[in-house]
C-alpha angles and dihedrals in degrees: 000000000000111000124228095250134125094285094055092068091077091055097060093085128178091072093291114154128197088251089055089051094052093045091049089059090078089075095049118130109208127191097199122199115253096190108078089116092061097042116094111262093238091062098043094085089072125054117190108230125201114192117206130191124185138144108270096160136027129049092318095050091118089073091061098035094107096043097102091053094046093046092048089053092048091045088059090051090050094049089103093045130242123291109221131159092356095306134095115230132187110246135204136186118219109196126190135186117239088196087222087286126120095211091051090047090054091047096053093041089055089048092052091051102040104030105024092034096214119196094215130019122208130181141174145173119080127321090286086076108019096052102051090041091052091044092055090048092049096050093045094043096239121146111252137184123190138177144167097072127093107258098240096059087045097048105030092031085065090047091252119181111218089211092059110018122186127301105218108020129080132179139193125197139095128284140233090262087061095048090047090051091047092049093047091049087052095048103035096078095047124095101244136133089244092237108139128195113212122208110188125169124222095254136097094278096043094047091049094048092047096041110134093221107028103022137068100297100077094038094050091047091051090051092052099259125130114222120208106201114180091185136260123320127203116258114260090031117176100194125054095164094118092052094045092048091051092050093048092048092051094045094239111189094178128050124195139166146114114271138159113246097257092052094048091048089054093045094048093047092049091046089060093046091051096045098249110151114175120184095227131025114188114177131173123220098002095065098045097091130068090215092058093046093045089054089061091060116199091351089069090070113105098013114137137212145161116281121215100169140002137165086263095062109117097231134103136203117262087201103052102011090236120146117228089260093048091051092048092047092048089053094048091050094048098041100029088225135110118272117262132204097245090063091079095047096045089051091047091050090061091040090058094041094053093043088053093051093047092054097043112113090218138353093255111122093243092052092050089048091052089051091053091051091051094050116138103166136154106217135179088266094047137272119341115199126141107222100160093265131148083002134338098269101037135078123180133231126201124276134195134170137232152156137262110237123190119215121170091348091305124111125221125187107225123194108232103163128041104156095135095041109033091167087074107076124232119232104196149342130280115263120202120238094223 
């Protein structure tokens, strides 16, 4: 691992100074081990440190909403330490908030590496967090696992070369080809004119989804759909009139895209004000969270999105033994909030991280990296095994699609299309908005 010496300063990147790193430590959330007294004395000189970065605040805070619950659960599992290489070590999780900001994510990732000297870095919650975290790990040669970001924005957003890949950073999630297939499975059986309005922000996700070669445009054209793409908008936009006008003029009966919740709320409100009434609205990111859909009131009913994980997914945790439903119910009881999709992936991230550390032949960075590469694990979001496909550093997890349905003022996310993952059961049929 890179030491915190004079040469490391140049590796901070993103304008982060050592003073910034030290000051940022004030916001650190540390799950400290409480078990030093029960760990053998010969192992107490070394504490295994897992660094975690996720968005706890800012417009992407929903992705990190369950982190305190997940980390508390994992902290309980780690109370007896981690057995690795024939020894038992105390372990701690050091968790930091990216504040939904890429520069901040890079800053705290550098802090975890250079000041806290973590053995393994993990991160989750859209490319705004996963990419700068992985970049810091790569440049400082620290093993890193990330999730909760489609693989193309993760890989190509970091200028990855499929012929070479990255050396230190690995990722598990689904890809744009999976979300396209899930959306098409959702739309194909519905009576529409197959004219689709695309709303894509000018960020890593939006540019990947709207990419003319690797994004939705070629796949929708091949499937017989016509995409109306008015161009990229700036995040936190307050006027979608140009997009809505373009969609009305083209007769769009379907709307799709990848938006943060505030932007979709603005778009959907202005669509109503301007008399735009599509039959299907399928949006990534913005419609993942019950809180965001609840905020839309009655107009949240019938909206559709991709589904990564639900209590009905047929997987269980190799770490706690919980089924997907048991994990979701434990979260709802502890937090008194509805379950959210990132719960499964944040739990799986720590499942894979701990499995990696247990199998590592030593705690040297290269040994931990080799353990990541050799992973063959059945997690609560499905199997995780890096086989070189679709690219060296990425393995994919299953994806389905579904619809928010409101009953007695409560929303439920119902799986309505599972063509690419038939092992995940459907719970209802798609209903048109108009």
